N, C-alpha and C positions, 0 to 999 in steps of 0.2 A: 512421473519423473519432475515433470515443471509445473508452476501455478501463477496465479495472480492474486497480488495483494490489493485491493480496492478501498479505499479511504476517501472521507471527507475532510474540509479544512474550512476556515472561515473566509479564506480568500487563497488565491494563488500564489501571494509569497509565502502564506504560512504552510502550505502543501508544498512548497519546495523546499522548507525548511527541514520539514519530517521526511519527504524523501531524500535530501541529502543526507541527514543522519542516518538513514538506513543504507544509503549507498558507501558514507564512509566507512561503516560496520561492514560492507560487501554482503548486507543480506538481501539485497536486489540489484539486479543488473541496471534497469533503467525506470524512470518512471515517466509516463504522460499524464500533464496535469494539463485541465481545462475547466473554464468556468460553467456552472449550472446554477440551475434554480431549484431550490428544495421546497417541498410543501412537506409538512411533518407534524405529528402529534408530539406537544413536550409541555408537560405540567397542567395537562388537561385544556389544553386551546390549540389549535392549528397555526403555524407557524409558516411565513411564506417568505424565503431569506436567499440572497444568494451566496452561494460556495463556492469553492472550487472541490475537483474530484480530482483524484492519482489513480493511476493504474498501474502497477508496479508488477515486472516479470521477474520470478527467483524461482529457485528450485524448489521442489514441493519439502523437501526436509528442513527446510530454513523458515516455513511459513510461520511457525509458532512464536520462534525468536523475533521475526522482522513484525511480527502482531505485537509482543510483548515491547519492542524497544518503538514502537510508533505510540504505543497508547503511553509510554513512560515520558513523552514530550508534546504530548496533545494536548491542546489547552481546554479542551472539552471534558465536559462531565461524564458523560456516555458518549464516545467518540463512534462512529458507523466505522468499522475497520473489518473486513472480511475477507473470505480467499474462495477463491476456487479453482478447481483443474483446469489445468491448460490441456485443448485435446491436442491432437496431430500436430506438427507444427514442422517449418522447414529446418531439416537437418542441421545447417549452418549455424541457423537463429538458436536450436535448443544449444546446441555447443558452445556458443557464444555464450550465453545464459551460464553454463558450468564454468567456462572460462572467468567471467566475472564475478561471480560469488563464491562464498568460500561453503563447504559440506559444513552441515551442522553438528554441530560439538557434542560429542559424546556424553551423557549425563551421569 
């Protein structure tokens, strides 16, 4: 019924800008943002960068829209934007997510 959308960004300000884009469209109920150190392969070499991570709470039905919208405003060529299902949650918290997000649009 609910899911998390996880993405990395170049810094906390950029992660907040992307999260605000999703919040304004009611695709997520909230985002937690924190700094991270990322090590990864990119174009044949290992990079070692400071980035920010956002973990966003949403409805499972809006995940694809949230990923698409995040990609639209993300500056990375190949951003890490993934999702995972939320396990059991406090009922009041799950209801809050539903109240603060909109149902997915029919296609």
